[in-house]
Each structure stands twice: as structure tokens, then as C-alpha cells.
C-alpha positions in Angstrom: -32.4 8.9 80.8 -34.6 6.1 82.5 -34.9 3.3 79.6 -38.2 0.9 79.1 -37.6 -2.6 80.4 -37.3 -5.3 78.1 -40.7 -6.9 79.2 -42.8 -3.8 78.9 -41.1 -3.4 75.1 -42.4 -7.1 74.8 -45.8 -6.4 76.0 -46.2 -3.5 73.8 -45.3 -5.3 70.9 -47.3 -7.8 71.6 -50.1 -5.2 71.5 -49.2 -4.0 68.5 -48.8 -7.5 66.6 -52.6 -7.6 67.6 -52.8 -4.6 65.0 -50.8 -6.3 62.8 -53.0 -9.2 62.9 -56.1 -7.3 62.3 -54.3 -6.0 59.1 -53.1 -9.5 58.0 -56.6 -10.8 58.7 -57.7 -8.1 56.0 -55.0 -9.0 53.6 -55.9 -12.4 53.6 -59.4 -11.7 52.9 -58.4 -9.7 49.8 -56.2 -12.1 48.6 -58.6 -14.9 48.8 -60.9 -12.7 47.0 -58.3 -11.9 44.4 -57.5 -15.8 44.3 -61.3 -17.0 43.6 -62.7 -13.5 41.8 -63.1 -12.8 38.9 -59.2 -12.2 38.3 -58.2 -15.2 39.8 -56.1 -15.9 36.9 -54.4 -12.8 36.5 -53.7 -12.8 40.3 -52.6 -16.2 40.4 -50.1 -15.6 37.7 -49.0 -12.3 39.3 -48.1 -14.4 42.6 -46.3 -17.3 40.4 -43.1 -15.5 40.4 -41.4 -15.4 43.5 -40.0 -11.7 42.9 -43.5 -10.7 42.2 -44.6 -12.2 44.9 -42.2 -11.0 47.4 -42.7 -7.6 46.0 -46.8 -7.7 46.4 -46.1 -8.5 50.3 -43.5 -5.8 50.7 -45.7 -3.5 49.5 -49.1 -4.4 50.8 -47.8 -5.9 54.4 -44.3 -5.1 55.5 -44.0 -1.3 54.2 -47.4 -0.5 55.5 -46.1 -1.9 59.0 -42.9 0.0 58.4 -44.5 3.2 57.8 -47.0 2.7 60.6 -44.4 2.4 63.1 -42.1 5.1 61.7 -45.2 7.5 61.4 -46.4 6.7 65.1 -43.2 7.1 66.7 -42.3 10.3 65.1 -45.2 11.7 65.9 -45.9 13.9 69.1 -46.9 11.1 71.0 -43.5 8.9 69.9 -45.7 5.7 70.4 -47.3 2.8 68.8 -50.6 2.0 69.9 -48.8 -0.9 71.9 -46.4 1.6 73.2 -49.3 4.0 74.2 -51.1 1.0 76.3 -48.3 0.2 78.1 -46.9 3.5 78.7 -43.8 3.9 76.9 -42.5 5.9 73.8 -39.5 6.3 71.6 -37.2 9.4 71.9 -34.4 10.6 69.9 -30.7 11.7 71.1 -30.7 13.6 74.3 -34.9 12.9 75.3 -36.1 14.9 72.2 -38.6 13.5 70.0 -38.0 11.3 67.6 -37.7 12.6 63.9 -39.0 10.9 60.8 -36.0 9.8 59.3 -34.4 8.2 62.5 -37.9 6.5 62.9 -37.8 5.4 59.4 -34.5 3.7 59.7 -35.5 2.6 63.4 -38.6 0.8 61.9 -36.8 -0.6 58.8 -34.4 -2.1 60.5 -36.8 -3.6 63.2 -38.6 -5.1 60.6 -35.8 -6.4 58.0 -35.5 -10.0 59.5 -39.7 -10.0 58.6 -38.6 -9.0 54.9 -35.8 -11.4 55.3 -37.7 -14.4 55.9 -40.4 -13.4 53.7 -37.6 -13.1 50.8 -36.1 -16.3 51.6 -39.5 -18.3 51.8 -41.1 -16.9 48.3 -37.8 -18.3 46.4 -38.4 -21.9 47.8 -40.4 -23.7 44.9 -44.1 -24.6 45.4 -44.3 -22.3 48.6 -46.5 -22.2 50.4 -48.6 -25.3 49.6 -46.5 -27.8 48.3 -42.8 -26.4 49.2 -39.9 -28.0 47.7 -36.2 -28.0 47.6 -35.1 -24.5 48.7 -32.3 -22.7 46.9 -29.1 -22.6 48.9 -29.2 -19.3 49.4 -32.5 -19.4 51.3 -31.7 -21.2 54.6 -28.7 -18.7 54.9 -31.1 -16.0 54.6 -33.3 -17.1 56.7 -30.5 -18.2 59.4 -29.5 -14.5 59.1 -33.0 -13.2 60.0 -33.3 -15.4 63.1 -29.5 -14.2 64.3 -30.6 -10.6 63.8 -34.0 -11.6 65.8 -31.7 -12.9 68.5 -29.7 -9.8 68.5 -32.6 -7.7 68.7 -34.0 -9.6 71.8 -30.4 -9.4 73.7 -30.7 -6.1 73.1 -33.5 -5.7 75.6 -31.4 -7.6 78.2 -29.7 -5.0 81.1 -26.5 -6.4 79.9 -26.7 -4.7 76.6 -28.6 -1.6 78.0 -31.8 -2.2 76.8 -31.4 -0.8 73.4 -31.8 -2.9 70.7 -29.3 -2.9 67.7 -31.7 -0.6 65.7 -32.5 1.6 68.6 -28.5 2.1 68.2 -27.8 2.5 65.1 -31.0 5.1 64.7 -30.1 7.2 67.9 -33.4 6.4 69.3 -34.4 5.0 73.1 -37.6 3.3 74.8 -38.3 5.2 77.5 -41.3 5.1 80.1 -44.0 7.7 79.0 -43.8 9.2 82.6 -39.9 8.8 83.6 -40.7 10.3 87.0 -38.7 13.0 88.7 -35.0 13.4 87.4 -32.2 13.3 90.0 -30.1 16.0 89.5 -27.1 14.1 90.2 -27.6 11.6 87.7 -28.1 14.3 84.5 
């Protein structure tokens, strides 16, 4: 099975990230309205606790993105907006359609570093306006998040078979939409 190049996968994610940024802009508008609107005091109280703030960020931002990716890649098309634009799709074992449980694992692991970074940053006192001294575990979690990102990027290289760690764990592969004729000798 021909695997997509790392460069094509990065290009596809860049398009997907534009969609994520549009969603972030909507969330920023809603957050501003909640902060400055009639419920501002209650909203500020909710967001003043790092655990609650992290939970709100997860439920309104990270989880919807994970679900969007998982549902798109488990669909008949097998691709997010960016992958469709670039001509890629995600397949399961043996080139079959990626099933939802595997897709949820794939997307959850893919965005795990993002959630880890949120968790670490939300626990920094005064974050984001006047950050203070972070708890000792916060830099450790941030470092682990960046380590995962580095491992994911290394997985895109030919040296690591163009399969990320989350693809290997989920049993998924990103392939060109039209892989072209198969060579019977290599099948």
C-alpha cells in the first residue's frame, strides 16, 4: 500500500488547521461575549479555577476537533477537509475503511499533545494575562507534549515508514486517494 508523503500530510493538516482557526475565532467571539456580557461575573468565576477552565477548553475546543476528525476519517470518504483538498484518505488495516473506534483512538492520540499543553498552561497561576510561577509538573507536561509532537513528525519521514505513532497504535495509514495501479508482484 502506497503511503502518503509527510509533506502532503503536513499540507493537508495546514488546510485542516484553517478550519480549526475559524472555529477558534467563533469560540473567541463567544468567550468575549461571555466575559463582557451579562453573565460576565459567572463566566469569570467558572474560568478562574484551572480544572474548570481546562474542562471547558476540552469540551468546547479539543473534543469537538477530535470528534470532527474522527467522524470525517471514519466516513465513506475517509478524509478531513484538508485531506480531501490534498487528495489523501485514512484507511484501516489492509486498506479497508477506517472504523470509528480506530478513528477515535487515532484522533484522540493525534490531539493529545494539544490537550496536554492546555492542561499544563491552565494550571499556571494568572495564565494567560499575567502568568506566575508554574507548578513543578507543568513544564514536565509541556515537555512531554512537545516530545510527542516531535515523535509524530519523525513518523512522517521515510526513515520511520511515513506512519506516525498514532497511526501505528490505531492501525491506520494515510494513503493517496488514487494510489494508482497496484504492482501484482508487490501485493
